[in-house]
VMD Tcl script that draws the C-alpha trace (Angstrom):
set ca {
  {50.24 45.35 74.29}
  {48.97 41.45 74.23}
  {52.34 40.28 76.30}
  {51.21 42.46 79.29}
  {47.69 41.40 78.99}
  {48.70 37.87 79.23}
  {50.94 38.72 82.56}
  {48.74 38.40 85.77}
  {51.54 39.71 88.06}
  {53.15 43.02 88.02}
  {56.74 43.01 86.99}
  {59.05 45.51 88.49}
  {62.43 46.66 86.85}
  {65.00 45.09 89.03}
  {68.68 44.50 88.74}
  {70.36 41.65 90.60}
  {72.74 38.94 89.87}
  {71.44 35.63 88.80}
  {73.16 32.13 88.58}
  {71.19 29.73 86.32}
  {71.83 25.94 86.40}
  {70.30 23.94 83.37}
  {70.94 20.07 82.81}
  {74.02 20.95 80.47}
  {75.33 24.42 81.11}
  {75.44 26.88 83.92}
  {75.61 30.71 83.85}
  {77.16 32.93 86.47}
  {76.27 36.57 87.60}
  {73.77 37.34 84.77}
  {71.78 40.45 85.24}
  {68.06 40.16 85.53}
  {66.04 42.75 83.80}
  {62.76 42.54 85.72}
  {61.14 40.49 88.41}
  {57.64 39.44 89.64}
  {56.47 37.21 92.18}
  {56.09 34.44 89.63}
  {59.17 34.99 87.44}
  {61.93 37.04 86.38}
  {63.76 38.03 82.68}
  {67.50 37.18 82.70}
  {69.76 38.84 80.22}
  {72.61 36.98 78.56}
  {71.21 33.35 78.78}
  {71.07 31.87 74.97}
  {70.89 28.66 73.26}
  {68.14 27.23 75.09}
  {64.65 25.92 74.43}
  {60.97 26.96 75.49}
  {59.83 24.64 78.30}
  {63.93 23.89 79.65}
  {64.05 23.72 83.42}
  {66.86 25.13 85.56}
  {67.96 25.98 89.08}
  {68.10 29.58 89.78}
  {69.91 31.62 92.60}
  {69.28 35.25 92.84}
  {72.02 37.29 94.87}
  {70.93 40.42 96.70}
  {73.42 42.76 98.01}
  {72.81 45.15 100.69}
  {74.86 47.36 102.78}
  {75.62 44.94 105.39}
  {74.95 41.44 104.19}
  {74.07 39.34 101.10}
  {71.04 37.44 100.54}
  {70.37 34.67 98.04}
  {67.04 33.68 96.94}
  {66.72 30.02 95.53}
  {63.99 28.66 93.20}
  {63.28 26.35 90.28}
  {62.11 27.61 86.96}
  {61.13 26.97 83.37}
  {61.88 29.16 80.16}
  {58.43 30.78 79.32}
  {59.90 33.04 76.45}
  {63.33 33.72 74.45}
  {64.28 36.76 72.84}
  {67.48 38.11 71.55}
  {68.49 39.56 75.22}
  {67.84 36.46 77.20}
  {65.01 34.24 78.71}
  {62.06 34.73 80.89}
  {61.42 32.07 83.65}
  {58.33 30.98 85.19}
  {59.14 30.04 88.95}
  {58.02 26.48 89.51}
  {59.34 25.79 92.96}
  {60.52 28.45 95.81}
  {60.63 28.23 99.52}
  {58.89 30.23 101.75}
  {61.89 32.55 103.03}
  {62.79 33.19 99.30}
  {59.12 33.85 98.50}
  {58.55 36.41 101.50}
  {61.76 38.48 100.01}
  {60.67 38.28 96.67}
  {57.28 39.59 97.46}
  {58.79 42.43 99.31}
  {61.07 43.26 96.53}
  {58.30 43.46 94.13}
  {56.15 45.30 96.76}
  {58.74 48.25 97.48}
  {59.85 48.44 93.88}
  {56.29 48.89 92.30}
  {54.89 52.10 91.56}
  {51.49 50.71 92.27}
  {51.95 49.00 95.57}
  {47.92 48.72 96.11}
  {48.00 46.71 92.84}
  {50.62 44.33 94.14}
  {48.72 43.82 97.58}
  {45.87 42.78 95.67}
  {47.83 40.39 93.68}
  {48.63 38.76 96.91}
  {45.39 38.45 98.32}
  {44.06 36.76 95.11}
}
mol new
graphics top color blue
foreach p $ca { graphics top sphere $p radius 0.5 }
foreach p [lrange $ca 0 end-1] q [lrange $ca 1 end] { graphics top cylinder $p $q radius 0.2 }
display resetview
């Protein structure tokens, strides 16, 4: 319960392909577990420390095109399945798409709308 109380933004279960690039190691086609407008949980990333920074690209495949959202992040949680990243930089286009993904995958869009207006 405490973990959810610390979160200020709604997370939605969302699977996408993620590429991560740390200073000493890169990962391709990792699976995301959940997503918010402030961060993402990525499975299969191990051997890193809290506070490590990385570049992240999320690949979103649609029926007719593929979209890549690019941002920078920092590890804020580590568990046996992977890491949670807090986004530290994101361009406006990527943020717009990210916001829509969270909104349309949420079970409570009104809460999401209020988070965006805060």
